[in-house]
N, C-alpha and C positions, 0 to 999 in steps of 0.2 A: 414444605420444601418448594421454593419457587425460584426459577432462574430469573435473575434480575437483569434483563436485557438492556436496561437504561445505562448501566456502567459500560457494557460492551458497545452500545451505540455511541455513547459519549466518547469512548476512546477512539472510535473511527472518525467522528467529527473533529475531535481534538487533533488527531494526526493530519487530517486534511487542512485544518486551519494553520497548523505549524508549517506544513508543506507549502501552502499558498504564500506564506510570509517569509519563507526561507530565501536567502540570497542566491542568485543564479547569475552565472557569467553569460554575457551577451556581447555580440559584435554589432556595431552600428552599420546598418545597411546603406544609410545615406546621412548626409548632414541634416541636422534638425535643431531648431531653436529649443529653448526650455519649454517643457510641456507640463501641464498640471493635470493630474489624474486623482479624482476623489480627494482633493485638497493637498495632495503630495506633489511637490515639484521635482521633476527629473530632467536631466540634460543641462546644458545643450550637448548634442551628440555630434561627433565628427566621424565621417565614414571611415570604416576600417579599424577604429579604435575599440578597445575592449572596456566593458563597464560591468558593474555588479548591481543588479536590481532585484527587488522582491519578485518571486515567481509570477504572481498575478499581474504585476506591472509589466514584466517582460512579455507575458502572453498578449496583453493588450497592445503593446508597442509592436510586437511581431505581427499581429493582425493588421496593424496600420502600415506595415512595411518599413518601420523605422529601425528595427533591430532584427537579428536572427539569433536564435539560441545557440550557445556554444556547447552545452551539455547534450550528449547523445540521448535521445528519447528512448523509452522502453519500447522496443519494436516487437512485432510478432516473432521475428526470427531469433530474438534474444530470449524468448520464453521457453523454447524447447530445451536448451541446455539447463535451465533452472529446473524444469520438470525432471529431466534425466538425473541430475545430481540429487534431487530429493528422493527419487525412486531407489537409488542405490544405497541410500543411508538406511541403517537398521531402524526398526520401528521405535526403538528407544532413543533415537537421535534425529534431530532436525538439522538440515543444512542451513547455512547463513544465507539470507536474501540480500539483494542489492539494497542500498540505503533508500528509504522512502518507497519501498516496493509497492505496497498496496495503494497509496495515493497516486503513484505513477501508473500503476496498472489500471486503476479506474479511469484516469484521464486518457490513457492510450486506447482503452476499449471504447470510450465515449467518442473520441476522435475518429477511430476506425469505423464505428457505426455510422457516424455522420457522413463520412466519405464513401461508405458502402452504397449509398443511394445513387452514386454517379456512374458506377460500372460493375459488371459481374466480377472482375478481378479483385476489386476492392471489397466486394461482398465476400468472396472466398477468403481473403486475408482476414477480414473481421471474424468470420466463422471459425477459422483456424485458431486465431488468437483467443477467441472466447472459449473454445473447447479445451485448449491447452491450459488456459487460466483456471477453468473449472477443475481440471485434473490436478493442477498444482494445489489449489485450495482443498480439494478432497483428500489428497495425499497428506497434506499437513494437518488437516482437521482430524483424520484418523489417529495420527501420532499424538496430537494434543489431547484428544480424549483418552488415549492410552496412558499418557504421562500424567494426566490429571487424576486418573484412577489408581495410580501406583503410589504406595506409601514409600517415602524415602526422601532423599535430599532434593530440595526444590532448586537450589542454585545451579546445579549441573543441568537439570532438565530444561531450564528456561533460558539458558544463555543465548540461544539463537532465535528466540521468539521476538516478533515485532511487538510494538506497543499494543496493537489491535489483538494480536494472538495472546499476549500476556493477560489482557483483561478477560478474554474468554477462558484461558487456563485457570485463572484465579477463581472465576465464577463457577466453572465446572468442578474444580477441586472442592470448593465450599459445599456445593450441592451433593457431590458424591460422598464426601466425608460425613455430612449430616445424615444421608441415607444409610451409610454404613453403620453409624452409631445407633440409629433406630432399629436396624435389622439385628444387630448383635447385642442389643441392650439386655442386660441380665434382669432388669426390672420388668416384671409382667404387670400389665394392667389388670386390675381386679374389679 
């Protein structure tokens, strides 16, 4: 019985790749001629107009001051209500998470950590977000382990799992079921 973390790790990488290439709404912060990034041409941009770009392109253009993101980022203040909602759910039920929660969470924490070097306030915000994130993950992880070890209908149990969590659930279920079979096996080794 071995936990195959390759599938779990792959699901995380796949979710990140999909998120990086997902369309994102932006607003042009200034006029700009057509720009080429990694062989992809975007623009021209007219200040104040709205455009749709892949996430990774939008982030590069945001750094250059060409656009600003229209979508609200996952901030530290938005994490506590997610944790609260998860805590009030029974053990047999997971709450739904915002779309692309884990990719957004990883990017939010990375950005907060980078900014934390500049001031004590930013460091406190990063620590707060990191601690709440750990609590959210721990709370959901306990429920996933419980659900994976329960015999029953899979469809109800997994409806609010993210793709990353579903890979973990499937792998845990496989290992637990294999272990369960070996424990209660009627055949004795001779």
